[in-house]
N, C-alpha and C positions, 0 to 999 in steps of 0.2 A: 838686453835687459829692457823690459817694457816700463812705461810710466808707473803701472801698478806695482811691479816688482821693486822699482826704485823707491816708491813711496813706502813700501813695506820695509825696505832696508833702512830708510830714514827713521821710521817709527821704532824699529828694533834698536837702532843706535840711541835714540832719545830715551828709550826705556833703560838701556844699559848704562848710559852716561849721565842721565837726568837732565842734560842740556844737549842741544844740537846746534852747533855753530854753523851759520849759513855758508860762510866762505869755505870751511873745511868740508862740509857736505857737498858743495858744488865741485870742489876739486876731486873728491873721491868719486863722485858720480861721473865726471868727465873721463876719469881713468877707466871706469867700467864701460861707458858707452857715450861717445861725444854728443849723440843726439839728445841726451838728457839735460844738456846745458846749452847756454848761448852767451854771447858777449853783449852786455847791456849797453845803453847809451853812454854810460860813463866809462866804458871800456873794461868793466869788471866781469868776471865769470859769474853767471847767474843760473839758477835752476829753472829748467823749462816749465812753462805754465801748466802743461798736462800733468807733470810730476807733482807740482804744488797743489793742483786740484785734487789729485788722488790722496795726497798727504792730508789735506784738509778733511776729506771724508773719513780718514782713519782716526783723526784726532779731535773731531768735533765734540764728541761726548766724553773726552778724557781730560778735561781741564788743562789743556795745553794752550799756552799763550805765546805770542810773538813779542819779544823784548826788542823794541826798535833801537834803543840806545846800545844794547849789547849785540844786536844783529844775530839773535839766536832764539830758537824755540826752547821753552822750558815748561815745567809743570807749574800750575797756578800756586801762588803763595797767598796767605791770609791778607796781606797788605795790598794785593793787586786790585785794580779797579775792575768794574764789570767790563765784559767784552774780551775779545782775543788780543787786541793791540794794546801793548803797554809801553810806557815811555822809556 
């Protein structure tokens, strides 16, 4: 699976579920292809940067935000601040 295909899978999951949990996405991607993830400095499984770059391209115009506290991507709500990163 390529980073583009992985990003498309993430986008499809987000559309289907309305939220995409980072940890669950990372585990699912590592099952598909270990090169799509890596172990970060904290020892957690993380999504590879090329996959995230492709996902950002797919979601830039779709009002998708990153909820830092929930560690998930979701669609923008009326109460959200400007920008992609939310608390």
